[in-house]
N, C-alpha and C positions, 0 to 999 in steps of 0.2 A: 711733555705736556701732562698736566695733572688731570686724572679722571675723578669727577666728583658727582656724588649722587644727589638728585633732586628729591626732596622729601616733603610729603604733606603730613603735617601733624595737627590733630585737632585736640585742643585742651578744653575740657569741660570744667571750668572753675566752679567749685561748689558741688560737683558731682563726682563720678568715679573716673580716675585717670589710670588707664591700664598700661602703665609704663613706670620705670624707676624714677622716683623723686624722693625728696626728704623735706621734713619740716624743721625750720630753725626755731630757736626759743621764742622769737617774736611772732611766730605763726606764719612766717613767710615760707612759701613753697620754692624749693630750689630744684630746677630741672637739670638732670645730668646727661652726659653724652649717651648713656645707655638707652635713653628714651628713643633714640632714632634707630629703630629696628629695621633691618634690611627688608622685611616684609612690606614696608611702606614705600619702597623705592618705586618711583613712577618712570623715570628715565635717567640716563647718565649723560653728562656733558664732557666735551673734550678739554674744556678750560674751566677756570673758576666761574661759578655762577655769581654774578654781582647784583642782579636784580631779578625778581620774580613777579609776574603779573598774571593773575587769574581773572579773566573777564567775568564779571558778575552780571551778565546780561544773557540774551537768548542764545549766545554761542555755547553756554554751559547750562543755564537754567531753563531747560525745556520740560516737556510733559513727563519724560522719564525721571528727571530729577525731582519733580514735585511729589513723586511717590515715596521719596526717601525722607523719613522723619528724623528729627533730632534723637528721638527715643531709639530708633534702629541704629543710628550712628554710635550711640553710647554703648551698645552691646559689645561685649568683648569679642564676639565672633564676627563682628561686622567686617566684611571684606572690602577694603578701600579700593581694590582693583576694579570693583564694579563701576567706579566713577571714572568714566572715560573723558577726563577733563581736557579742555583746550587751555594750554598754559604757554605763556611767552617768557623766554629767558634771555637775559642779556649776559654775555660771557666776556671775560677778559683774563689776561694773565696778570696775577698779582705777585709782585716781587719787590722786596725792600721798600715797601710803601708806595710803589709806583704801579700804575694801572695801564695796561696796553689793551685797548678794546679789540674784541674778536667777533663782534656781530650780535645780531638779535635772531633768536631761533624760536620755532614753534615746537612744542613738546606735545605729542599726540600719539596714542596707541603705543606708548613705550618707546617711540622713535623721535629723533631730532631732525628738524628740517630748517636749513638756513632760510630766513625770510628777508633779512636786510643786512648786508655785510658791514655797513657802517652805522647800524642802529645802536642806540644807547639807552632808550627809555620807551615805555609803553604805558598807555592809559586807555580805559574803556568806559563806555556808558554803563549804567546800572539798571536799565529798564528792558523792555521787550525787543529792542532792536539789537543789531550785531556790530555796533560801531567800535572799532579799535583804532587808535592813532599811535604812530611811532615817531619818536624824535631821533634825528640822525645828524651826522656831521655836516650834511648839506641841506637841512631843512626838515619839513614835516611830511609825513606819509600817512595813508589810511590803508587798512587791511582789506584786501579783496578775498572774501570768504570762499568764492568758487574756485579761484586759482591758488588760494593759500599763498598770496604774494603781497608785496607792498607797492602801492601806487602813490606817486607824488601828489601832495595836497597843498595847494597854494602856489604862489609864484615867488617865494622868497627862499633864500639859501643860508639862513642863519645856522650856525653850529649849535645844535640843541643838546643840552645835558639832562634835562628833565622836562616832564610834560604832565598836565593834569586836565581832566574834563569833568563835567557835571553829569547829572542823572541821564539826560537825554542825549548827551554828547554834542550839544550845540554850542556850549561854552568851552573854549579851549584856551589854556594858558601854556606858554612855552618859556622855558628858562634857558637863556643862551649861555655859551661858554664864558662870556665875559660877565656873567652873573646879573644879567638884566632880565626882568620879567615882562612878557608881552601878552596881551589879550589878542587872540587871532579872531578876526571878524570877517564878515562878508564872504563866508564860505571859503576862507583861506586866501582871499585876494588881498587883505590888508591886515596890519598888526598895529596895536596901540601900546606904547610903552607905559608901564605903571611906574611913574617917577618916584613914588613914595616907598617903593620896595627896593632896598639897596643891599647889595652884596649877598643875595640869596644863594645858598648852596644846594638846597633841595626844597621842593614844594609839594603840598598835598591839599586837597579840598575836603571839607566835610560835606554832609548831605545838604546843608543850607548854603553852600557855596562860599563859606568863609575860607580864606587862604591862610595856610600855616607854612612858615618857613623858618630856617635858622641861617645865621651868617657865619663868617669864618672865625669869629670869636666864640662860636657855639652858644650864642644867645638865641632864644626862640621868640618869634613874633607871630602875631595874627593880624591879618588885614580883614576888617569887616566894614560894615556900613558907617561906623564911627571913625574910621581911620586905622592907624597902626597901634597895636597894643603889644607891649613887651611882657612875656610870661615871667613872672617872679616866683621864687620858691623852689627852683630846681637845684639839685645838688651841686655844690662847689667842686671845682677841679675836674669837671666832666671832660672826657677825652674823645668820645665818639657819640654821634647822634644818628639815628636812622628812623624815619617814619615807616610804619608798617604797611602803608599803602591805602588804597581806597577802602572805605567802610561799606559793609553791606547792611548795617542797621541804620534806620532813618533817625539818627540821633545827632545832636550838635557837639561832636567831639572827634578827635583823632587819637591814635595810639602812637607813642614815640618810645623807641628803645634808646636809653641813655646808658652807655657802656654795656652792662649786662642786666639792667633792670628795666621794667616796663612802667610807663606813665600814661595816663589819660590826660589829654590837654583839652580844656573847654574853651569856647570862643571868647569868653570874657577874661581870659588870661590866667585861669586857675589850673594848676597841675594836681593830679591825684595819683599817688603811687599805688600801683597794683602789687599785691602781695605775691609776686612771682618774679624770680630771678633765674638766669641761666648760668650754670657753672662754666668755668673757662673752657672745658672740653665740649661744651654744647653750643658755643657761640657760632652762628651761621655766617657765611659770607653774604647771604641775601635772605630776605624773608618776604612773604606776601600773604595777605589774608585770603 
């Protein structure tokens, strides 16, 4: 089994980056593998980390976090180990393009704790509550903060591969293994199929509850109040896509990694290329904001 470090890296674009990087002729910043210093390791996993979710709610953003400013984080001597973050990791064994799921874990105080042996995805609210939901091979779960365990939520048993929720955690979307998207309603008692979303491979919401997804052809779409919009202007021949997860800024966009480059996707279907790329030795198996 492969031991892999979980890393938190904060990039201040337009400011100082205290890590190795280079500028290309077109002004693009290229992040190298040397960026990931061992001093930033928060915990180690027994398998490949294939998903990272940091709850941007009261589980992490409490009174002690409010005292930490962006200015203090930008200082070279800032000790990231001060941030005793609650982080959820999905692990799997990756070999020859195949994935064998190994469960969903809690990373806290530098230690790992199994939360859900068949867990595949996690999503959290972004306000003052502590809601976290898990998608698993047998349905939907909610996180019990006191016992640090997963409790079944709802009365259905769909095999879930992805999950998304909104600011207060009351709007829940689940993506099933057969790539159908559902809206979970009535506190988990019911689910409604979104028939206009087809072949979704991954989903994410922006702050205004627009749904972003891509299909098996690696085309990117947005579902908003006007229907389904296809995102045009993305690079041809793209091989891999991955959303960077829930946003903490109250802005209408999401961030998408295409191969080794980052793009901002706006809800009206416009992509904007960020002047940041990752070199081949810096590509992660998972990422999270």
